[in-house]
N, C-alpha and C positions, 0 to 999 in steps of 0.2 A: 491558571489556578492549579494547585497541586492535585486536587481531586480529579480533574480532567486528565492531567498527565498520568496519574496512577491508573486511570481507566484505559488510557491508550496503551500503557505498558501491559496491562492485563490482556488486551487484545493481541499484542505481539506474542505473548507467551501462549495464548490460546491457539494462535495460528501455528506456532511451532509444534504444539501437540497434535493439531489436526493434520499437519503435513506428515509427522512421524507415524501416525496411525492410518494414513492414507484416507482420511475423511475430508475429501476435497470440497464437498458441499458445505461443511462447517468452516473450512478454511475461507471459502468465498464469503460466507456470512460474516465471519469475524473481520475480514478485510474491509468489507463494506461498512461495518460499524466503526472501524478505526478511521477510515477515510471520512465518513460523515461527521464523526466527532471532531476531528481537527478542522473540518470546513465550518462546522457550526460555531466553533469557539475561537478560531484564529483571529478574528477581527480585522482581517486584511482582505478587503473586497477584491483587489486586483489579483491576489493569490487564489481566492475562491473562483473568480472568473477564469483564470488560467487553468485551474484544475478541471473545472467543468468542461471547458473547451477541449482540452487534451483528452479527457475521458470520453467525450462524444466521438472524437476521432478514433480512439482505440477500440471502442466497443463496436465499431462498424466491421471489425475484422473477426474472423472465426478461425481458430487454429486448434489442433489437438496434438499432443505428444504421446506417442505410444509407450515408450520406454519408461517404466515406473521410476527408475533411478534418475533419469533425466528430469522427469517432472518434479521429483523431490528436490533435486539440486537447484532447479530454477526457482521453485517456490521458497526454498530456504534463502536463496540469494535475494529474492524480492522482500522477504520479511526482514532480512538484515538491513535493507534500505529503510523499512518502516522504523526499525530501531534507531537508525542514524537520524531520521527525521525527528523522532522523539527527543533525541539528544539535543538537536538544534533548537527545538521548542524549549527545552529546559534551560538552555543557555541563552535564550532570547535572540538567536541569530536569524532574524526574519529574512534578511536579504540573502543570506547563504541558503536558507531553506527554500526560498523561491527559486533560486538558481539550481539547486540540487533536484528539485521536483521537475523543472523544465528540461534540464540537461541529462539527468540520470534516470530518475524514477519513471517518468512518463514518456520515454522515448517511443516514438511511433513504431520503430522496428522491433521493439520488445513488447508489442501488444499481446503476444502469446501469453505473457505472464498474467494478464488480466482476464483471460478467457476461460480459466478453469472453473467449472461449476459442478463437476462430478467428483 
């Protein structure tokens, strides 16, 4: 539904603003809202199960990046993935979206991207 996709787009724009202003608490909140929104509305139980399983694995890790420019670079890259996911939603590419999430967005070695809460 276009209303949901528009809301997802709003969250990606909000995340860009939060990164730019170094408001990482707001970034994390907007990211959680984005993720919860697509999980609630995707209608693909296997995708939701995959997301939740990968998220559980990722959240067991704890990392911190000291360099502010590295942090911004990583978070902007993560948010560009959110935008790519939104594009796949709009185009109805469910299989491609599931693969993108498993192979690219939720890679365990990139768990650092999920860990910013400050």
